[in-house]
C-alpha positions, 0 to 999 in steps of 0.5 A: 161879390165881384166873382159872382157878378163877372160870370153872370155878365159873361153868360148874358153877353154870350147868350145875346151874341149866340142869339144874334148869330142865330138870327143872322144865320136865319136871315142869310139862309132865307136870302139865298133860298134856291129859286124854283126852276119848275112847278109841281102840281100834286094830284088829288088821287093816290099814285096819280099818273105823272104828266110833264109839260114842257114849255119853251116857245118865243111867240105863243106864251106857252109859259102861261098856257101850260101852267093853266093846263097843269092846274086843270089836269091836277085840280079837276082830274087828279094828275100830278103835273110838272111844268118846265120852262126855258131860262138862262142857266145864269138866271135860274127861276126866271123865264126867258122864252128867247133862250133856246138852249136850256130847259132844266128839269127834263129828268122828270121824264124818266119817270113820267107817264105822259109828255106835253110838248109846247116848244119852238126851235129849241137847241137843247144840249145832249144831256137834256135831249137824252131824256126826251129821246129815251122817253120817246124810244120807250114808246110813251104817250105825248101830245104836241101843241102849236109850235111842237111841230117844229119843236127843235132846230139845230145849226148845220154845223152842230155837234149835237147827237140829236141834230136829226130832231131838227125841223129842217133835217136832211141828213143821213138818217133818212127816216128822220127827214124834216125832223121830230115833227114829221116823224113823231107828230105827223108834220113839221113847220110848213106855213101860216095858212090863215092871215096871222093876227087877222084871221082866226080859227074855228074848229070843225069835227072831221066827219070820220072822227065824229065818234072818236074819243078825243072829240067826246063832249065837243060840239063841232064849231065850238072850238075857236082861237085867235091864232091862225090855221097852220098849213100842213101837207096832205096826207099827214105822215104815218097813220095820222087821223084828222080829228078837227079841221080848221076854218079860217075866219075873218075878223069882223071888228077893227084890228087892235094891237093892244087887245089880247085877241087883236080885235078878233072874237069868238062871235066872228062867223065870216068865212074867209075866201083868201089869206094875205097871200091871195091863196084860197083857204077854205076850199080844203080845210087843214087839219088842226088836230090829229092822232097817230102812232109813232115809233122811233128807229129802234124804239117801241111804238107809242101814241101821239096827239097833235093840236096846232091850236092851243096858245095861251089865249086859245085856252080861253075857249072851253072847246080848246081846253077840252080838246087838249084834256081829251087828247091826254086821256086818249094818249094814256089809254084812259077812258075819256070823260063824257064831258071833261071838267075843263073849268079854268083854275084861278084868275087866268088872263093870258097875254097876247101872242107875239115875239118879244125882244130880249129887253122884254124878258130882261125887264119883265123878270118873270119868276117861275113861282109867280106862275103857280098862282 
């Protein structure tokens, strides 16, 4: 009797222990799951073109704008979209727009068909910059949004192989004077032409661009955003052609720091005469969107589109969204739709633009996978 019971008890105890060990292993595996460092939205069509959208600015909430733009491009137009984010290497999967030196996932550019760049004063390491440089030397299409005119910046003492990309570059590579913005996009950082947080932007289609594909389906004056008009030097570099000109519009209601639009509204119509520096602002309208060709030294020729309107809150405007989608189609040599579907996807409630202190990002702990919803 004893010889029968003992083996039976042993088998039961061993099975329980093995089951417990299996559950423990499963729990540990779940707890140490690798955080998502970027987002991928798969297109609805087979072999869809791949668009890589690169966020990383401290002010205009590109980490909110680009996931929404990616959703529009993926859900309504079938493109595969990969969205990248600034984050600290020691805190993977957590957005930190103030961290200038790390945007993981840039290797996605190696097989991309389109690059959308919305960064500000980044100083990325050589290994990451190499993917951007290789992409541009291949003459592939890109669009730059808002702060992309000053997408990169490096200290004068930098050992970076890509210092010439910096916004203030004045080194030996004379063709790169004023950096990536001026050479590739047509302009680098100049100034705020409108009064920041007090004067908004209304977009007027340039007369010579009335029949341009990028303007297709956009009514002149329908583009509006609470971000102010950026100043540019005229003429823009290369063969730049203005698509949209920016009127500087006064806020008609009271200023409200707690409001995502700072009290400005699309219904505001009063044309400003001066900005906060006493400069006349509407006598000569600044281009806020333009198209051009670009070519890096020893690189192939490509197409670039730049829009200095496009912050997260600007995307609440249908005209702004259509402008960006049209620009992407144009840059990829695709037929621009007569009136592209640019309906918002999901519950989109963008934050007000503005700089944030480091404590903000530490406390917020914004997980990248949360931006997929």
